[in-house]
Structures are given as C-alpha cells and as structure tokens.
C-alpha positions as CSV (number, residue, x, y, z in Angstrom):
1,M,-15.4,-14.7,-5.7
2,R,-12.0,-13.4,-4.4
3,V,-11.7,-9.6,-4.5
4,A,-8.4,-8.0,-3.8
5,Y,-8.2,-4.5,-2.1
6,L,-5.6,-2.2,-0.6
7,G,-5.2,-3.7,3.0
8,P,-4.8,-4.4,5.7
9,P,-8.4,-4.5,7.1
10,G,-9.5,-1.1,8.3
11,T,-8.4,0.8,5.2
12,Y,-10.9,3.1,3.4
13,N,-10.4,0.7,0.5
14,D,-11.9,-2.1,2.9
15,D,-14.8,0.2,3.9
16,A,-15.4,0.9,0.1
17,L,-15.3,-2.7,-0.8
18,R,-18.0,-3.6,1.8
19,A,-20.2,-0.8,0.8
20,A,-19.8,-1.5,-2.9
21,A,-20.3,-5.2,-2.6
22,G,-23.6,-4.9,-0.8
23,D,-25.2,-8.4,-0.6
24,S,-22.7,-9.9,-2.9
25,E,-20.8,-13.0,-1.6
26,L,-17.1,-12.5,-1.8
27,E,-13.8,-13.3,-0.2
28,A,-12.0,-10.1,0.5
29,V,-8.2,-10.5,0.0
30,A,-6.0,-7.8,1.4
31,A,-3.1,-6.7,-0.7
32,P,-0.1,-4.7,0.5
33,T,-0.2,-2.1,-2.3
34,V,-2.5,-1.1,-5.1
35,Y,0.0,-2.7,-7.6
36,D,-0.4,-6.0,-5.9
37,A,-4.2,-5.8,-5.7
38,V,-4.3,-5.2,-9.6
39,L,-1.8,-7.7,-10.2
40,A,-3.6,-10.4,-8.3
41,V,-6.3,-10.1,-11.0
42,E,-3.7,-10.3,-13.9
43,S,-2.2,-13.4,-12.4
44,G,-5.5,-15.1,-11.6
45,D,-4.9,-15.0,-7.8
46,A,-8.2,-12.8,-7.6
47,E,-11.1,-12.5,-9.7
48,R,-11.6,-8.8,-9.1
49,A,-10.1,-6.0,-7.3
50,L,-11.4,-2.7,-6.1
51,V,-8.7,0.1,-6.1
52,P,-8.7,3.9,-5.6
53,F,-8.6,5.7,-8.9
54,E,-9.1,9.4,-8.0
55,N,-9.8,11.7,-5.1
56,S,-11.7,14.8,-5.0
57,I,-9.0,16.8,-3.1
58,E,-5.8,15.2,-4.2
59,G,-6.7,14.1,-7.7
60,S,-5.6,10.8,-9.5
61,V,-3.9,7.9,-7.6
62,R,-0.9,7.8,-9.7
63,T,-0.1,4.1,-8.7
64,T,-3.2,2.9,-10.1
65,L,-2.8,4.8,-13.4
66,D,0.7,3.5,-13.9
67,T,-0.1,0.0,-13.0
68,L,-3.0,0.0,-15.4
69,A,-1.1,1.6,-18.3
70,L,2.4,0.2,-17.8
71,E,2.3,-3.0,-15.6
72,T,-0.7,-4.8,-17.0
73,T,-2.4,-5.9,-20.3
74,D,-5.0,-8.5,-19.4
75,V,-7.3,-6.5,-17.0
76,A,-9.9,-4.0,-17.4
77,I,-11.9,-1.4,-15.6
78,V,-15.6,-2.8,-15.3
79,G,-17.2,-0.4,-12.9
80,E,-16.7,2.2,-10.3
81,H,-17.8,3.2,-6.8
82,D,-17.7,6.6,-5.2
83,H,-17.0,6.4,-1.5
84,P,-17.1,9.5,1.0
85,I,-13.8,9.8,2.9
86,R,-14.0,11.0,6.5
87,H,-10.6,11.1,8.2
88,S,-10.4,10.7,12.1
89,L,-7.3,11.6,14.3
90,I,-6.8,8.3,16.1
91,A,-4.5,7.4,19.1
92,R,-3.8,4.5,21.3
93,T,-5.4,6.2,24.3
94,E,-6.8,9.6,25.1
95,L,-4.2,12.2,24.3
96,V,-4.2,16.0,24.1
97,V,-3.8,17.0,20.4
98,D,-1.2,19.4,21.2
99,D,1.1,16.6,22.7
100,V,1.0,14.6,19.5
101,A,4.7,14.1,18.5
102,A,4.2,12.3,15.2
103,V,1.2,11.9,12.9
104,L,1.3,8.7,10.7
105,S,-0.9,7.9,7.5
106,H,-0.8,7.1,3.8
107,P,0.4,10.0,1.7
108,Q,-3.0,10.6,0.3
109,A,-4.6,10.9,3.7
110,N,-1.6,13.2,4.9
111,A,-2.2,15.5,1.8
112,Q,-6.0,15.4,2.3
113,C,-5.6,16.7,5.9
114,A,-2.8,19.1,5.3
115,R,-4.5,22.3,6.6
116,F,-5.5,20.5,9.7
117,I,-2.0,19.2,10.3
118,R,-0.5,22.7,9.8
119,D,-3.1,24.3,12.1
120,R,-3.6,21.8,14.8
121,L,-0.3,19.7,14.6
122,P,2.4,22.2,13.7
123,R,5.0,20.6,15.8
124,A,4.1,17.0,14.9
125,E,6.4,15.0,12.5
126,V,4.4,13.8,9.5
127,R,5.3,10.2,8.5
128,S,4.0,8.3,5.5
129,V,3.1,4.6,5.9
130,P,1.7,2.1,3.3
131,S,-2.0,2.6,4.2
132,T,-4.2,4.3,6.8
133,A,-5.0,1.0,8.6
134,D,-1.3,0.4,8.9
135,A,-0.8,3.8,10.5
136,V,-3.6,3.0,13.0
137,R,-2.0,-0.4,13.8
138,Q,1.5,1.1,14.4
139,V,0.0,3.8,16.8
140,S,-1.8,1.1,18.6
141,E,1.4,-0.9,19.3
142,S,3.5,2.1,20.2
143,G,3.8,3.7,23.7
144,E,4.8,6.9,22.0
145,P,2.5,10.0,21.8
146,W,1.6,9.4,18.2
147,A,-1.5,9.7,16.2
148,A,-2.8,8.3,12.9
149,L,-5.2,9.7,10.3
150,G,-7.7,7.0,9.2
151,A,-11.1,5.7,9.4
152,R,-13.2,5.2,12.4
153,S,-13.6,1.6,11.7
154,A,-9.8,1.1,11.9
155,A,-9.9,2.6,15.4
156,E,-12.5,0.3,16.4
157,L,-10.5,-2.8,14.9
158,Y,-7.4,-1.9,16.5
159,G,-8.7,-0.8,19.9
160,C,-7.9,2.9,19.7
161,V,-9.6,6.1,20.4
162,V,-10.7,8.9,18.1
163,L,-9.4,12.3,19.1
164,A,-11.1,14.3,16.4
165,E,-13.4,13.4,13.5
166,G,-13.8,15.0,10.1
167,V,-10.3,16.5,9.9
168,E,-10.2,16.3,6.2
169,D,-9.5,19.8,4.5
170,E,-12.7,19.7,2.6
171,P,-16.0,18.2,3.9
172,D,-16.9,16.9,0.4
173,N,-14.1,14.5,0.2
174,V,-14.8,11.5,-2.0
175,T,-12.7,8.9,-3.6
176,R,-13.7,7.1,-6.8
177,F,-12.7,3.4,-6.7
178,V,-12.8,1.3,-9.7
179,W,-13.5,-2.4,-10.1
180,I,-10.7,-4.5,-12.0
181,A,-11.5,-7.7,-13.7
182,P,-9.8,-10.0,-16.4
183,R,-10.0,-8.5,-19.8
184,G,-12.9,-9.7,-21.7
185,T,-15.2,-9.8,-18.7
186,Q,-18.6,-8.4,-19.5
187,P,-19.4,-5.5,-17.3
188,S,-22.8,-5.6,-15.7
189,G,-24.7,-2.7,-13.8
190,T,-26.6,0.3,-14.1
191,G,-26.2,4.0,-15.2
192,P,-24.5,5.8,-18.0
193,W,-21.5,4.2,-19.8
194,R,-18.0,5.6,-19.6
195,T,-15.0,4.7,-21.4
196,T,-11.5,5.2,-20.0
197,L,-8.4,5.1,-22.3
198,V,-4.7,6.0,-22.4
199,F,-2.5,7.1,-25.3
200,S,0.7,9.0,-26.0
201,E,1.6,11.7,-28.5
202,L,3.4,10.7,-31.7
203,G,6.5,12.5,-30.6
204,A,8.4,15.8,-30.6
205,D,8.6,15.6,-34.6
206,H,4.7,16.0,-34.5
207,P,4.1,19.6,-33.1
208,G,0.4,19.9,-32.0
209,A,-0.4,16.2,-32.1
210,L,-2.2,16.2,-28.8
211,V,-4.6,19.0,-29.8
212,D,-5.1,17.3,-33.2
213,A,-5.9,14.0,-31.5
214,L,-8.4,15.6,-29.1
215,T,-10.3,17.3,-32.0
216,E,-11.4,13.8,-33.0
217,F,-13.7,13.8,-30.0
218,S,-14.8,17.6,-30.0
219,D,-15.6,17.2,-34.0
220,R,-18.0,14.3,-33.0
221,E,-19.3,15.9,-29.8
222,V,-17.9,13.1,-27.8
223,N,-17.9,14.6,-24.1
224,L,-14.6,14.1,-22.2
225,T,-15.2,14.3,-18.6
226,R,-11.5,13.9,-17.5
227,I,-8.0,14.1,-19.1
228,E,-4.8,13.8,-17.2
229,S,-1.0,13.4,-18.3
230,R,1.7,11.1,-16.6
231,P,5.1,10.7,-17.5
232,L,5.7,8.0,-20.4
233,R,9.2,7.1,-18.8
234,R,10.8,7.4,-22.2
235,G,12.7,10.6,-21.5
236,L,11.9,14.1,-20.3
237,G,8.8,15.7,-22.1
238,R,7.1,12.4,-23.1
239,Y,3.8,11.9,-21.7
240,M,0.8,9.5,-21.8
241,F,-2.7,10.9,-21.5
242,F,-5.6,9.3,-19.5
243,I,-9.2,10.2,-20.8
244,D,-12.6,9.4,-19.5
245,L,-15.4,10.0,-22.0
246,D,-19.2,9.6,-21.9
247,G,-20.5,6.7,-23.9
248,A,-19.5,3.0,-24.6
249,E,-16.7,1.9,-26.9
250,D,-19.1,0.2,-29.2
251,D,-21.3,3.3,-29.7
252,P,-20.7,4.2,-33.3
253,T,-19.6,7.8,-32.7
254,V,-17.3,6.9,-29.8
255,A,-15.8,3.9,-31.8
256,E,-15.3,6.2,-34.7
257,A,-13.4,9.0,-32.7
258,I,-11.3,6.2,-31.1
259,A,-10.4,4.7,-34.5
260,R,-9.4,8.1,-35.9
261,L,-7.3,8.8,-32.6
262,R,-5.3,5.7,-33.5
263,D,-4.0,7.5,-36.6
264,K,-2.9,10.4,-34.7
265,A,-1.5,8.9,-31.4
266,E,0.7,6.1,-30.2
267,S,-0.2,3.2,-27.8
268,V,-4.0,3.9,-27.8
269,R,-5.5,1.5,-25.3
270,I,-9.0,1.1,-23.9
271,L,-8.6,0.5,-20.1
272,G,-12.3,-0.2,-19.8
273,S,-15.7,0.5,-21.1
274,Y,-18.4,0.1,-18.3
275,P,-21.6,1.3,-16.8
276,V,-20.8,3.8,-14.1
277,H,-22.6,1.8,-11.4
278,G,-21.2,-1.6,-12.6
279,T,-19.2,-4.1,-10.8
280,G,-19.1,-7.3,-12.5
281,V,-19.8,-8.9,-9.2
282,P,-23.0,-11.1,-9.0
283,S,-25.5,-10.0,-6.5
284,G,-27.2,-12.3,-3.9
C-alpha cells in the first residue's frame, strides 16, 4: 500500500507515519506539500495519506483544511493519530547557541518554539522552509552558523548534531494527524466514532444563520468537540465552518442533525466519519 506524507524523510510526519502504521506493510511516498500528499490520493497515485490536521499549540493546519474543503471531492478522513512533537535545535556541527545567525524550520515549528527563539536566539534571523526535515538538510549542507528546528531523527538522518532538545514552548505539544483515503473506503479501527464536516452560512441576508444551524446539534444533544472558521474565498466576511462531532454519520440522531443542517446552511459536506483510532490500513 502506497501512503503519501509530507516529506522529505525526517519530518515529524515521517515519524508519525511510522508510529501510526505499526506492523502494517506500506510504501511511504514523500510529497513536497500537504496539498500534494492529499492530491496523491485523489489522483490515485497513493492509496492513503497521513497529513497533519491540528496542533495543540498552533491550532489547525490551514493547508489541510483548505485542501479537503476546496481542492478535493473524492477523498475522506478515515482515522487519526495523535503524535507528540519534541523539537530539537539542530546544527551541522557543535555550535554555541548564541552564535546561531539564522534558525530555519517549517512555519508551524517556528511558531511552536517562538518563546525559545525570543529568549535564546534573539539575534538570529528566522527563516521559513517547506518542512522541518528540509530545514535540517539545508543546515547540513551549509557552512554558515545556522540551526534548524526539527526532529532528532532528522539530525541523525542528515549527520547533524543536537544543540538542545525539548525547545517547544509547551511540553504537551501534540499534533493530530488524519488518515486520508478514497471516498467510499470503509474505515476500520477502534475507539469512539467521530464525524468531521464543513459547511458555510446561507449568506448576509440570513442574519443569525450560524447560531440557528448549530442549534440542530445542541437540540439533539450531539456533542461538538471542535468548530473553526476559514475564509470561503467568496468576498470579505464569508466563511466556511469546520466541525468535529461525537458519533458516526449514520447514527440516527447525528444523521437527523446533519439533515436539518442542510436546510439551514450551504455546501454541507461530510469530510469523514471514522473511528478515532482508525486507519483503513491493514495490519500484518
């Protein structure tokens, strides 16, 4: 089974994929962006993808949300995997932290280590690169006094040294990754079920439409575990809303709430209904 992930090797997505796959036999396919990883499933170039969905410090991964909501129609979330994120400050050779001239990493990693950068690297230039592994690779190839924020596994992969470990701003730093499969794939796994959906308001001529829509869940005591807005790209003030709720889409109460939501909102689409510890990846 071919599984796409945000590469190159040595990213946290790579670490998460190996942890989530367990004993499953798969071919890991590195993609340059989250968008490319998801589109690999849509196009049939991969059978699954594992991509970051949200982080406990920085919140949702906007590229993942936008790709699922706006760029694809034939994929679905079939499971998730929570992976602890431990950032290390990595250099090509031993280096005094105060001498670091530039720190490179993915924007999410830079943000998750913002306090460390302010306190320990106040004079360093902060640069964003496509992935944490790419940051470590660039540092490994440069003779400049640069450092990267990335995984210890990347330091080992690229022959670098770890200057400091656990430099994330919060010790309980966890990223929720989601498994992406072709739409229609039957999820498998364990744990309670979760349904993720997206919808948009009816428009400015329907004041209070969002509150009215959400009452369909509260009136039926369907628990919402997450709600977030993103621009709809149809002018200022128009939004789409992402919701996670407890229960499967075919649970009678959940199904009724979603059916009623379709009367009060636009573009209601279920992005996935899955067991929390599901993957759709066969074991063994």
